[in-house]
C-alpha positions, 0 to 999 in steps of 0.5 A: 251841144250833144255833137260837141260832147260826142266829139270830145268823147271820140277825142278822149278815146283816141288819146287813150288808145294812143297812150295805151299803144305807146305804153305797150310799145315801150314795154315790148321793146324795152332793153333787157335788164342785165342779170347778175353774172357770176363773177369769175374769181382769179385763181389763187395758188395756195402757198405750201404751209410753213411751219408755225414757228417760221415767220416773216417778222424781221429779226430786227424787231426782237432783242439782239441778245435773243437772236441765234444765227445759223445759215439763212435762218435766225432763231429767236431764242426764248420765244416758243411755239408749242404744238398740240400733243400727238397721240402715239398709237398703242403697240402690243409689241412694247418690249419688256426689259428686265436686265440685271444692273451691274453698276456704272463700271459695267457700261461699255465705254462709247465716249470719254463721258462716263455714265452717271446717276441722276436724281431718283424719282418714283415712276410706278406709283409704288411710293418708292423712288427708282434709280435713274442713270444717264448713259452717254452715247456721243461726245456732243449735244449731251447725247445718250440714253435714260435707264431706270433701275429697280431692285437691281434690274434695268426696267426701262431704256430710252432711245438715244437722244440729244440733250435728253432728260427725264422728269417725274410725273406728278401722278408718279405713274410714268414720266416724261422724256425730253430731247432736242430735235431738229427744226428741219430748217438747217439746224442740227440739234437746235430749234426745238425739243420733244417731250414724250409722256410714258405711263406704267402699264402691265409691267412696262412703260409705254409712250402715249403722246408727245409734244413738240416745242420750237424757238421762233425762227425767221429768215428776215434780218 
């Protein structure tokens, strides 16, 4: 009986050793586990930024009476894209103007259009409206300058601009000048306008920021 038990113990030891050897062999010779490899992304060329007012939406999706065609560009009138205001850097070289105003008849005739008075507005917060004059400089696009007259003297002259106009500020400190600007897509004076804010400071008017607005445009018919 003892011999049978000893024999069984030997057999179990042998089996245990065989199983242990087999396990070690499997562990030692197992195939390597593939590691995550960084994926190489395809190179994507970044297209140049298009203006925000230039879209790929076909013009046929808009009302036909709102579409103005000019060259390869279709302007979708009435649908506006307005950019954030841009601050204008302060310049200590702001010109002080104090010229005697001699009336509309004293203006040199640059075009067949005549200078004209616009609605008077208060621009220096003194509770008294100043005289506004539009001075034409070209035949078309209502191009001209805005002059402000106070107590018989010219105290402000705007730069020459197309479709130029002036709007009173609710604070009565300064004003807004609006003018047509080119969208840069082949249009002359169509496609946008710029509004510039002027304030009255140290006896003169200086621009402090401007903001551009454009009609939406597309090249897709």
